[in-house]
C-alpha positions in Angstrom: 59.8 -41.0 110.8 60.2 -39.4 114.2 59.7 -42.8 115.8 62.4 -44.4 113.7 64.8 -41.6 114.5 63.9 -41.7 118.2 63.0 -38.0 118.4 59.8 -36.1 118.9 57.6 -34.9 116.1 58.2 -31.3 117.1 62.0 -31.8 116.9 61.6 -33.3 113.4 59.2 -30.6 112.3 61.6 -27.9 113.5 64.2 -29.1 111.0 62.0 -29.0 107.9 62.2 -26.5 105.1 58.7 -25.2 106.0 59.8 -24.5 109.6 63.0 -22.8 108.6 61.7 -20.8 105.6 57.9 -20.4 105.9 58.1 -17.1 104.1 59.9 -18.6 101.1 57.8 -21.6 100.3 56.9 -20.0 96.9 60.5 -19.3 96.3 62.0 -22.8 96.4 63.9 -24.1 93.4 61.7 -26.7 91.7 61.9 -28.9 88.6 60.4 -27.6 85.3 57.3 -29.1 83.7 53.9 -30.1 84.9 53.7 -32.9 87.5 50.1 -34.2 87.8 51.0 -36.7 90.5 51.9 -34.0 93.0 50.5 -30.8 94.3 53.8 -29.1 93.5 56.9 -29.9 91.4 59.8 -31.7 93.1 62.5 -29.6 94.6 65.6 -29.0 92.5 68.5 -28.9 95.0 72.0 -27.7 94.4 75.1 -28.3 96.6 78.4 -26.9 97.5 81.1 -29.4 96.8 83.4 -27.9 99.5 80.6 -28.3 102.1 80.0 -31.9 101.0 83.7 -32.8 101.4 83.9 -30.9 104.7 80.9 -32.8 106.1 82.3 -36.1 104.9 85.7 -35.4 106.5 84.2 -34.3 109.9 81.1 -36.6 110.2 81.8 -39.4 107.7 78.8 -38.6 105.5 77.4 -35.7 103.6 74.0 -34.1 103.7 72.0 -31.3 102.0 71.6 -28.0 103.7 68.1 -26.5 103.7 69.2 -23.2 102.2 70.4 -24.9 99.1 66.8 -25.3 97.8 66.1 -21.6 97.9 65.9 -20.2 94.4 67.7 -17.1 95.4 70.7 -19.1 96.6 73.2 -19.9 93.9 76.4 -19.4 96.0 77.6 -21.1 99.2 77.5 -18.7 102.1 80.3 -20.6 103.8 82.8 -20.9 101.0 81.8 -18.2 98.5 81.6 -20.6 95.6 78.8 -21.4 93.1 76.5 -24.2 93.9 76.3 -27.2 91.6 73.1 -29.1 90.8 72.8 -32.5 92.4 70.8 -35.3 90.9 70.2 -38.9 91.9 73.1 -41.3 91.4 76.5 -42.0 92.7 78.3 -39.3 90.8 79.8 -36.4 92.7 78.3 -32.9 92.0 81.3 -31.8 90.1 81.1 -34.7 87.7 77.3 -34.4 87.6 77.6 -30.9 86.2 80.1 -32.0 83.6 78.0 -35.0 82.5 74.9 -32.8 82.2 76.7 -30.6 79.7 78.3 -33.5 77.9 75.8 -36.4 78.1 77.7 -38.6 75.6 80.8 -38.8 77.7 81.3 -42.0 79.6 81.1 -41.6 83.4 84.2 -42.1 85.4 84.7 -45.6 86.8 87.1 -44.6 89.6 85.7 -42.8 92.5 89.0 -41.4 93.5 90.9 -41.7 96.8 88.9 -42.2 100.0 90.1 -40.4 103.1 88.5 -38.9 106.2 91.4 -36.4 106.7 90.3 -32.8 106.3 91.9 -31.0 103.4 92.7 -27.3 103.8 91.0 -24.8 101.5 90.7 -21.1 101.4 87.6 -19.5 103.0 86.8 -17.8 99.8 87.6 -18.7 96.2 86.4 -15.8 94.0 87.2 -15.6 90.4 89.7 -13.0 89.3 88.8 -9.5 88.4 85.4 -8.2 87.6 83.8 -11.7 87.8 85.0 -12.1 91.4 83.7 -8.7 92.4 80.3 -9.4 90.9 80.1 -12.8 92.5 81.0 -11.2 95.9 78.2 -8.7 95.4 75.8 -11.6 94.4 76.7 -13.5 97.6 75.9 -10.4 99.8 72.5 -10.0 98.1 71.7 -13.7 98.4 72.5 -13.6 102.1 70.0 -10.8 102.6 67.3 -12.5 100.5 67.8 -15.8 102.3 68.0 -14.5 105.8 65.6 -11.5 106.1 62.0 -12.4 105.8 60.8 -9.0 106.8 63.0 -7.0 104.4 59.9 -5.7 102.5 57.9 -4.9 105.7 60.1 -2.5 107.5 60.4 0.1 104.8 63.7 -1.1 103.6 65.7 1.6 105.4 69.0 -0.1 105.1 70.9 0.6 101.8 71.9 -3.0 101.4 68.3 -4.2 101.8 67.0 -1.6 99.4 69.6 -2.8 96.8 68.6 -6.4 97.4 64.9 -5.4 96.9 65.8 -3.6 93.6 67.7 -6.7 92.3 64.8 -8.9 93.2 62.4 -6.8 91.3 64.8 -6.5 88.3 65.1 -10.2 88.4 61.4 -10.5 88.1 61.4 -8.2 85.1 64.1 -10.2 83.4 61.7 -13.2 83.4 59.1 -11.2 81.4 58.8 -11.2 77.6 60.7 -8.7 75.4 57.9 -6.9 73.6 60.0 -6.7 70.4 60.7 -10.4 70.5 57.8 -12.1 72.3 59.4 -15.5 72.2 62.4 -14.2 74.2 62.8 -13.3 77.9 63.9 -9.7 78.6 67.0 -11.3 80.2 68.4 -12.2 76.8 69.1 -8.5 76.2 71.3 -8.5 79.2 72.9 -12.0 79.3 76.6 -11.9 79.9 78.8 -14.2 77.7 80.9 -15.1 80.7 77.9 -16.7 82.4 75.7 -17.8 79.5 75.8 -18.3 75.7 73.7 -17.6 72.6 73.2 -21.3 72.0 71.9 -22.0 75.5 69.6 -18.9 75.3 68.0 -20.3 72.1 67.6 -23.7 73.6 65.7 -22.4 76.6 63.1 -20.5 74.6 60.0 -22.4 75.6 57.8 -20.7 78.0 57.6 -16.9 78.1 57.2 -15.3 80.6 59.1 -17.7 82.8 59.2 -18.8 86.5 62.6 -18.0 87.9 62.3 -20.8 90.5 62.1 -23.5 87.7 65.5 -22.7 86.2 68.6 -24.6 87.1 71.1 -23.1 89.5 73.5 -22.1 86.6 70.8 -20.2 84.8 69.5 -18.6 88.0 73.1 -17.4 88.8 73.5 -16.0 85.3 70.2 -14.1 85.6 71.0 -12.8 89.0 74.4 -11.6 87.8 72.6 -9.5 85.1 70.0 -8.2 87.5 72.8 -7.1 90.0 74.7 -5.3 87.2 71.5 -3.6 86.0 70.4 -2.5 89.5 73.8 -1.1 90.4 73.4 1.6 87.8 77.0 1.1 86.5 78.1 0.3 83.0 77.7 -3.4 82.2 81.0 -5.1 83.1 81.0 -7.8 80.5 80.1 -8.4 76.8 76.6 -9.5 76.0 75.6 -12.8 74.3 73.3 -11.1 71.8 73.8 -7.8 70.0 71.5 -4.9 70.9 71.3 -1.2 70.8 73.6 0.7 73.2 72.3 2.4 76.3 73.9 4.3 79.1 70.9 3.6 81.4 70.3 -0.1 81.7 67.3 0.3 84.0 65.6 2.6 81.5 66.4 0.2 78.7 64.9 -2.7 80.7 61.6 -0.7 81.2 61.6 0.2 77.5 61.6 -3.4 76.2 58.9 -4.6 78.6 55.3 -4.8 77.6 53.1 -2.0 78.9 51.5 -4.1 81.7 54.9 -5.5 82.8 56.4 -2.0 82.7 53.6 -0.6 84.9 54.2 -3.5 87.3 57.9 -2.8 87.5 57.3 0.9 88.2 54.9 0.0 91.0 57.5 -2.3 92.5 60.2 0.4 92.4 58.5 2.4 95.2 61.0 1.0 97.8 64.0 1.4 95.5 66.8 3.9 96.1 65.8 7.3 94.7 68.6 7.2 92.2 67.5 3.8 90.8 63.9 4.8 90.6 64.7 8.0 88.7 66.9 6.0 86.3 64.1 3.5 85.7 61.5 6.2 84.9 63.7 7.4 82.1 62.8 4.2 80.3 59.4 5.8 79.4 61.4 7.5 76.6 63.0 5.5 73.9 66.8 5.1 74.4 69.2 6.3 71.8 70.9 3.7 69.6 
């Protein structure tokens, strides 16, 4: 391939995912299922439609950015919008997401206007209100998780890094089983209706516990939104998909619904959390009031 591109092998190697993110090779977004023909499952990339249009306007073609295959990345760091899954075919990512949700709808036959002129757009397009604030916080956390490979080795002295570590650990806990409902992920007790739905939750009940990297970008974004709200220690900002007992301490409630082994693992992971979050988590050893 280097010969065909008329570049050196070292130059080509430097542009691979392994070279850019050697510390995240176990955290790449991958397809679900077992693939016996390969050592690992195929990558499951997502894309920013704004970036694709910007690339096409400036270079005449679009390409995939390496960071779009990181499981922790669900938002574009350039345009602050959510990524959309891309699959093979000639359909744009916006239509692809629509057809995935509505498979019986006929695909569009008109590709739309073709132009190389750059179209202006705002740098950030957050949703209004609390959703926009949560997405902004999500983007900051994702930037830390995607750019700081030594975040867990330096003692996590920075508050933003400590919060990102907390969210990462809470995200792991959400992929564990709910001990009261073994067929459900703990995430279901915290799923927001603005990001997910009861119907989709039921459809995804297959493998428990689950691998976060095998979920699509939409589900990963929803789970990270819940993890961020839980880790912040504030009252949950949105209504939940499923009814549950009330709790004024979401970290404690999360620990309470985990199995004994998973709860012990989460307590061990909390050593580098902010002191306030760690204390709140340990309250989960007592049953929350309903």
